[in-house]
N, C-alpha and C positions, 0 to 999 in steps of 0.2 A: 446407554444406547447400544444398539446392535452393531457388531463388528462387520456385518455384511454390507458391502458397498451399495449405496442407493444409486450411484452413478459410476460407471467404468468406461473410460475413454482409452482406446487402444490403437496406436499407430495412425492417428487421425491426420489426414492430409487433404488439403484443398488447393487445387491449381486452376488457373484460368488461362485460356488461350490468349496470347498477346502477339500482335503483329509489330514488327520493327518499323513499319512505315504504312501510312494510310493506303498506299497503292496496293500493298499486299492484301489488305482486308478487302478492297474492291475486287481484286482478282479472285480471292477465295469465294466471294459472293457470286461472281459471274461464272467461275469455272467449277465450283464445287470441289470435289475430291481431287480434281486435276490441278487445282491451284496450289500455290506454295503453302505448306503446312505451317501454322503459327507455332511460335515458341512458347511452351507452357511456362507460366510464372506462378510460383507457389506462394500463397498467402499463409499457409500453415504446412509444416513438415513433421510427420512422424511424432505427433504429440500424444503422450500417454500419461494418465493419472487416474486416481479414483477418489471418490467422495463418500464418506460414511454418514449415516443418519446423525443429525444433531451437530454437524460441523459447518463452519463457514470457510470457504476457500476464496482467498483474494487473488485476483488476476491483475497483474500490473505489467507495464512495459511502455516503451516509447510509442508515439503515434506511428501507425503503420506496422506495428509488431505482430498483429494478428489477433488481438483480443476480441474485437467484435465478430470477426469471422468464426472464432472458436465458439463463442456464445450462440451465434446463429446456427451453427452446426448442431450444437447440443439441443437448442430449442426446436430444431426441425425445420427452420425456414430456409436452410441451405442443405444440399446433398453433398456428402464428401466425395472426393476423388478416390481416396483409399482410406482404409481403417474403419473402425466401428464405434458406435456409442450405445452402451447398454444402460437402460434406465429402469429402475424398479419403483414405479409410482407415477403420480401426476406431476407435470412440469408447468409452471407459469413463468412468464418472462416479461421484463420491462426492458425492451431494446430501444431502438431509435424512437424519437418522439413521433407520435401519430401512428405507429405501427399497430395494425389491427383495429383502427378506429375509423369510423365513417364521419367525416367532418360535417356532412349535411344533417346528421342525426343529432338528437339532444343527448345530454349526458346520461339520462336514465335509459334511453334506447340503446346507447353504446354499452351500458353495463350489461344488458341482456345479450348484446352482440358478443361481447368479450366472454361472457359466461358460456355461451354456446361454443365459441372457439376453444375454450378449455375443456369442453366435453361435459358440461353440467346441464341437467334438464332445467327448464324454465322454473319449475317449482323450487328447486334448490337455490336458484338466483333470487327468487322472490323472498325466500326466508332470510337472505343476507342483505337485501336491498336497503333497509333502514340503516343498518350498521355501516354499509359502504358509503351512503350519503352523509351520515354523521361524521365518519372519519375523514372524508374528503374536504369537509368545511367549505363546499362550493355554494352553499345556500341556494338562492333562487337561480343561480347560473346552471344548476343541475338540469333545469328544464329548457335551457338555451342551446342552440346548435353548437357543436364542439368547435366549429370553424371560428367562433367568436372568442375562444379561449386563448389565454396567454400560454407560453411554454410551461410556466409553473403550474397552471391550472390543469394542463394536460397530464403532468406528472401526478398531481393529486388524484385525479380520476383513475389513471392507470395503476398507480401503486395501491390505491384503496381496493380496487377490484382484484388485482393479482394476489394480494395478501389475504383477502377475505375468502378466497377459494380453498384455503387450507392445503396448499401444495406440499408434495413431498420434496420437491426441488424448486426453489425460487431463483431465477436468474435476473440479476440487476446490472445493467450496463450504464454506468455514469448517471443514472436517474436522480440520485440523491443530491447531485451537485446543482440541480436546477431550482429546487424549491427554496423557500426562505428558511432562515435558521430555526425558527420555531417548528416548522413542519418537518425539517430534517431530524430534529430531536425526537419528534413524535414517530417518525419512520423507524429510527433506530430502536426505540422502545418496542415497536411492533415486530421488528426483526428478532429481538431477543425473546419475545413471546413465542414466535414461530419456532425458534431453536429449542426453547423449553418444551414445546409440544412435539418435538421430534422431526421437524422439517430440516432440510439442509439448504444452504445458500451458496450460490456462486456470485461473487461481487467483484465487478471490474470498476476500478476507480483510479483517478490520479491523486486522490486525497490519501497520501501515504500514511498519515497519522491515523486515519480511519482504518486502513488496512492493518496497521500494527495493533490497534486497540481492540478491534472486534473480530478479527479472523483467527481461526485456530491454526490454519496453514496458509501458504501462499505460493504462487508460481510466478516467475518473471519470464515473459516472452520477449524475444528479439529476433527480427527477421523470420518470424514464423516458427521458431524453435524455443523450447524451454531451456533457459540458460541457468536457472536456479529454482529450487523448490524446497519446501520444508517450513521451518519456523519463520514467521513473518519478518522478524528483525533482520537476520542476515539476507533474506530475499530482497527487502527494501534497500539495504546497503548495496546489493548487487545492481539494483536499478540506478541508484545514485552514481555508481561507478560507470555504468553504461553512458549515462547522460554527460558525465564529466569528461570522459575519454572519447566521445563521439567525434570530435573535431581535432583530436590530438594525434600526432603521427611521430614515428621514428623515436629519437632519443628522448623526446619530451613526454612520451606516453607513459601512463601508469599501468601496472600489472595487477592482477587480481589473485588473491590467495583465498582458497576455500576456507570456510569457518571451521575451527576446531576448538575443543574445550579450553585450551590454554591461551591461544593467540587471538581467539575471536575472529571477526571478519577483518580483513586487512587489504588496504591499497598499498602500493609501493612504487618507487621509481628508482632510477640509477643515479639520481642526484643526491639522495640522502635516505636514511632509514632509521626508524625507531627500533632499537634492539632490546630494551628492557624498560618496564614500568613497574615500580614498587611503591606500595603504601607502607611507610615506616611508622612504627609505634612500638611501645614496650609490649612484649609478649607476642605469641604467635596466632592469637585468635583472629578470625575474620569477622567477628562481631564487635560492634562499637556501641558506646552509649551516646545518645543524642547530646550534642554540645561538645563532644570530645574532639580535640585537635589532632590532625594527622599530617604527615609530610609525604607528598607524592614526589618521587624521584624518577626522572625520565632521562635515559641515556641512549646514545646512538652515534651514527657517523654521518658526515656531510662531505660533499665535494665543494670546498670553499670557493674555488674559482667559478663554479656554476651556480652559486647561491649567494645573491647580493645581500639579502636581509633576512637571515634565518629567524624563525619564531616558532615557539612550541606552545600549543594550547591544550589545556586539560578541562574537560567538561564532565560533570557528574550527571548521570541519567538515572531515572527511576526504572522500575521493572517494565513499564510500558514504553520506554524509549523517549520520554519527555526530557529535554534538557533543563536542568534545575539551576545549575550554577557553574560558572567556569572562569578561568583566568588564562591570560596569555603572557608568556615570557618572551621578550624581544632582545636579540643580540645588539640592536642599536642602543638599548638602554642598559647594556652590560648584564642582562638577566639570563643569558645563555652563555655558558662557559665553553669555549671551543679551543681545542689543543692544536698544535702545529700539524698533527697527523690527521685532523679532521674529526676526531671524536668530540662529542658534545655532552653536556649535562645541564639540566635545569631542575629547580626544586620549587615546590609550591606548598605553602602552609594553608590548610583548609580546615575551618571548624565545621564539624558535621552537625549543623543545626537543622536536622531533618527529622521528619516523622518516622515512626517505626515502619520498617520495610526493607526491601532488598534494592541494592543500587549497584552501579558499575561505572566504569570510566570510558570515555572516548578521548583519545589523544591524537593530536594532529601535528605534523611537522610541515611548515610552510615557508615559502620564500615570500615574505610579506613586505611589499614595496610601500603600500599605504594601508590604511584600515579597510579600504574597499578593493584594492587591487592586490591579489595574492595568487600564488601558484601552489597547489597541494603537492607535496613530495611524498608523504606517507600518512596513513591514517589507520589507527587500530580502534575497533569498535567492540564494546561489550566485554572489556577485560577487567581484571582485578575485582571480581564480584565480591561484595560484602553486604552485611546486614547491619541495621541500626536498631537498637533497643532502647527502651525508656521505662523507668519505674512507674511513671504515670503520664497521662496525656494532658499537656498544659496548653496546647494550641491546636488550631484547626488547619487543615491543608497540609502541604508537603514541606514547607520551609518556615522556620521560626525567625520572625523579624523582630522579636522581643518587644512587641507592642504591649500596652498596658490597658487594663480596664480601670477607668477613673470613677471616683465617687460622683454621683450626680449633684449638681448645684441646687440650691434652694429654688423652688418654683416661685 
C-alpha cells in the first residue's frame, strides 16, 4: 500500500457557544452583539493524526469524549472551529441512524438518494443496485418506506450502500453494534474485502475486542483530546485506565505508565506495586514446546496497613489480546508470601498446553475482599512475551483440553 496519507487531520478543534444560564441566551437573542458573550465549550481540541491507504484506525473513548464529533468533521457534516482535514479520495460514512435517509421513501429510492449524496451518477448506482439489495438481505422490505424499518434494518441498508460505493475512506460510528451477530460477521468480511482493495477505514466502537482484532492502529479520546495513540493493545488499556480511575480521587487513584518494550502497559498505585515478573525454566530461550511446564514468579511490595486481602493474578493472553487461562494467588489462602517490610512473592505453575503462536502475560495486584469486590493496585499488560512451538498439530483452537477421538460403536 502507498505510504501517502489518504487522510490527514491537523489541529482539528470544534467549539460550541455555551451559556451559563438560559437568561443569557435570551439576552443574546434579544440584544445581539450587545448581549453577554457565550463561553465557548470545545468538544474537540487540537486533534492531529493521519491514515494511510489500507489501514483501519480505531477510535475509542468514554461517552462524550468527542468521537462522533471527530467523525462528523471528517465526513463533512460539521465545520471545524480550527484546524483542517485533508482527504485524498471519496468518503462514505455510517454515522447516526437515519442520517442521509428520507423515511418516507422506499429502500430502493434511498439507495439512489445516498448514491447521489456520495457523488455517484445514477448509472453507477444502477450497476450496483442488485448487489446492494442482495447484501442487505432486506427482501421485500426494500420496496417499503424506510420509516417502517427497525434500527437493524436501517444499518443493513446504510452499510450495504456505503460499502458498495467503493470508498477510499469508510467512516463507521458504532453501526456494527446494532445488527444481529450473523450480519455483523458479514460486515466484518466486507470490511476486510475493502481493506484488501485499498480502502481505509475509521472505526469508532465500544467493542474493544473488535478494535484490538481488526484495527492496525487506534486513538483514545478523552475530553476532546487524544490521550493515547498507536498499537491498539496499549491504547485499549489506556481506555480501561480512564474508565477505572474516572471516579477515583486522591490517595486511592491509579497512575498511568506509558508502554515500553520491557514493562508493557502499566497501572500503578501507592498502596502496592509489581516490581518483577519472571518465567522460570531451564535454559534462556523464550520459546517453549506445547505442553511444557513453566513457573511464573511475581515479586513486589505492599503497604500492609492499607491492603486487607492481597491477591495476585496471572493471565496468559494470545497475540490478539484474548485471555486464555489464568490463576489467582490469595494471601488469605497463604498463597502470597509477605515479609514484615511489605515485600511479597507469589508463584504459579502453568502447563503451556497451547497452540503454536506468540503469547504474553497480564499480571494484576489487587486488594480482593471477595471474588466480586476488589480494588486494583497495579496491573502490567503484555509482558514476558514468549512463543510456543510444536512438532505437529494434534488439536484445534488455542488450548489443548486433552480430549479424545473415540472409535465409533457398531451401528
